[in-house]
Steps between C-alpha positions, in 0.01 A plus 500: 500500500284324246331291766428811705344670199281197438393475863410869525202491255379180665511663844313802363233278346473302823463820701239635255279191510557464871370854553191418295419223744465759775121552534514880522736529199295258294175682574646840418645372173192316380250768600658744255428258216144417605335752268709382204408137572132585532511698176658201324217280628237733354690530171536126441141436611365760256725363225387142563131597495540700181697227321262227616187682381625702202818346360474124549292320236192305603534123486266342245439183702497627861372851440518745796585208728856504364559837668517318834838362395645853507455487877536126557843455343673791682339402830622143461854612418502751785375246754807284431747791508350639822525157662867474408572848638300421816686174554834682461405767755363234734833317483692822567279571801549152642878546463535861617183566706492848347148653526515653152522156342195401702316803365605413143383145551165615642438730206593221259256264667214747462583585137562136414171389650316767302673420170447126544132555585467722192665228291254238620193721456588627152599150393167365619301762310710439189466122530121498530428575130823340377500173697134489597573521876643743751746251646700195394720307741801491271862540602537873426180614671550273799859613559398868476215434745749341740718813483191707583437282806864552603449876477183478710684297761785753507250782545355312795845428644584873496279537809707235678876492581692673223699198384198291389403706194853516350554129569173405325593712198847344474360149537231564237748625242527143373163559334643764263688263264192276499286794384753595235553152354159340562383549139812318382505220756134399476230489236285800584237707316685814602701634208880542532646843558485737207789716628841340558870586481513385138222739395124534490220371283271794583445778247641838598153661518404244764840497667502873585200496741637186665841661556333822624309309765811304586705823537234646728535218755853584625410866546186405692709274723759772558233756586338263751845429641566873551171534687554196721859583595363802687305270731663345809519126547324436832569124495875553476629555856831663402367708212669843477220631281286647775783675685658642184167621362415671829847658528485620139156654556621664825804650328284637216260658751794655687646646180164647400454659843850647480427644154174653621671657802781628282252671266335665798833648611594262782861381517 
């Protein structure tokens, strides 16, 4: 009896998550939360802008140039987290061939490429007055640039057979620990991380805008994911997206026609 009681919640959880992997169920569930996700994006963006311009103190040495770090640090953190999530979904797609994992991976590639590009650009503009140059070929910058090239290659591979992009992301995941530990393994002008599991060396007035920008990134990724899950995957030959979307639209049209006829008195 005890084993049956333990297996019942597991079977319910398995059925619940299994139903979410159905494209029509996933789209209907996520669409209802799209407005809430978009509102959260606007809230955290407005909060980050207000805290960066009004709350955070101005650095005496760097001046207004220090405000770039409020975007650079969250973008750098998010580029690593997005890559890990993309690699996980790519692995799940290669194992299961489920089209939703391919869609998750494609969204992660786009968001990861953008966040990595934003990391490189903001770091270059911050480094020009601080280091005297836009670019230095040190371990941290070079490893981040390599991850950006991996993203660009995966974006290119998305137009080719579907397995190439997930394989390239999984193979390039070896670059993530190099990015994380490069400032500790080699002598580099890039400063070590100011936020770690043991705590932070950043003052709370400077930490709030950084965390606000960092909190905005997952909501932006989720909102883009909600939008892209409504698109079919033309390169996936067995994708059920197109058929289920068309059948769902046809059923909605039929229900609306029936309601209109019922209001007019037809039975």
